[in-house]
Every structure is written in C-alpha cells, then in structure tokens.
C-alpha positions, 0 to 999 in steps of 0.5 A, a space after each residue: 292106831 287110827 290112822 286120822 288120830 296120827 296125822 291129825 291135831 284140832 288145829 289142823 281141822 277145820 269144820 264148815 270153811 268158806 271156799 269158792 274155788 280149788 284155789 281159793 282152798 288151796 290157799 285157806 288150807 296152806 295157811 292153816 297147815 303152816 298156822 299149826 306147823 311153823 317149820 312149813 311155808 305156806 308158800 311151799 305148801 301151796 305150790 306144792 299142792 297147786 303142782 300135785 294138783 296140776 298133775 290131775 284131781 285129787 277128787 275121789 268122788 262121791 264129794 270127797 278130795 285128797 289133795 297130798 304132796 311130798 313138801 320140803 322140811 316136813 318131818 313126819 307125815 301130817 293131814 288136815 281135815 276140813 269140811 266146805 261150806 258150799 261144795 266146790 267143783 273139785 274135777 272129780 272123777 263122778 263130776 260131782 262137787 267136794 265138800 270134805 278134803 283131807 290134805 296129806 303133807 309128807 317128807 320128801 323122801 317118803 316115797 313109799 309111806 306116802 302111798 301106804 298113808 294114802 291108800 289107809 286114808 283113800 280106804 277110811 273115805 269111801 266109807 259113805 257112813 264115817 262121811 255122813 259123821 263127818 258132814 254132819 260135824 257142828 264144830 271143829 271141835 267136834 269135826 276132830 273127835 269123830 274122825 280120830 275116834 272113828 271106829 269101823 
C-alpha cells in the first residue's frame, strides 16, 4: 500500500496554506493535526515539532521539508501534507525555501517504525515528478488525491 494513503486524511491535507515563518507554520500544522486527531494536544504537537527542529532542520532541499517527531497519546503514525502559498526559509541544506511539507507524528515508543516510515516518505518526496504534481494541485481535495494515489 502507498505510504501516504496509510498516513493522510483529507482533513490533514492543506493546499496553499499561508506561512510567514517556520514558527507560524508549525502553529498552523499543530492546529490542523489536533483538529483532526483530538487525542493529540495542539500545544504538545507544536512543542515537539519545535524541539525536533532545534536539533537540525528537517528541510531536505528542493523545496521539501519533513518535520517529524514522536509524541505522547499518538496511537499510530499519522501525517499532514501542506503546500504553501509562498515558500519560506527552512534552513534547508541547499538554502532553497520550502513550499511542500509533510509532517510525520509517531507514537513515542515507535523508534524503528519512525525511521522506516521517514525513509519511505523521503524516497517519495525525492521524486521531482511527484513534487511537481503536488505543487500543481489547485485545492486540498486534489492535493490529497494526488498524494495518496501516486503511482511511481
């Protein structure tokens, strides 16, 4: 099964979100996830994403970032896909701003699963044709469909 179809829901897929800074974007991401996963507190999501980002940028390059963390009360891995109206600085290794983010949250004890899922997501987002299809999505429903039905 396609990795993103296991992690995403339409409610956790946002096309062309505003984002003026990494901090504001993490606030938005935490809000989107907590609205669709009420067992996860918005403040906890935000704090964990910020804490992980302090360890080093989750920007991959080519306009892609995959913020990720382990979080309490998370019973299974979940994702949130966001494209941005305007790219933002993300301290990526290639110094290019980011316009596509995939947030991965996993249970606290899911160390190996976290790494395995992260590797699968990174491979998917390393495909420029996949990223181009996401960037061209006109709305959140189309973005969700393209992300979850992609055939490489």
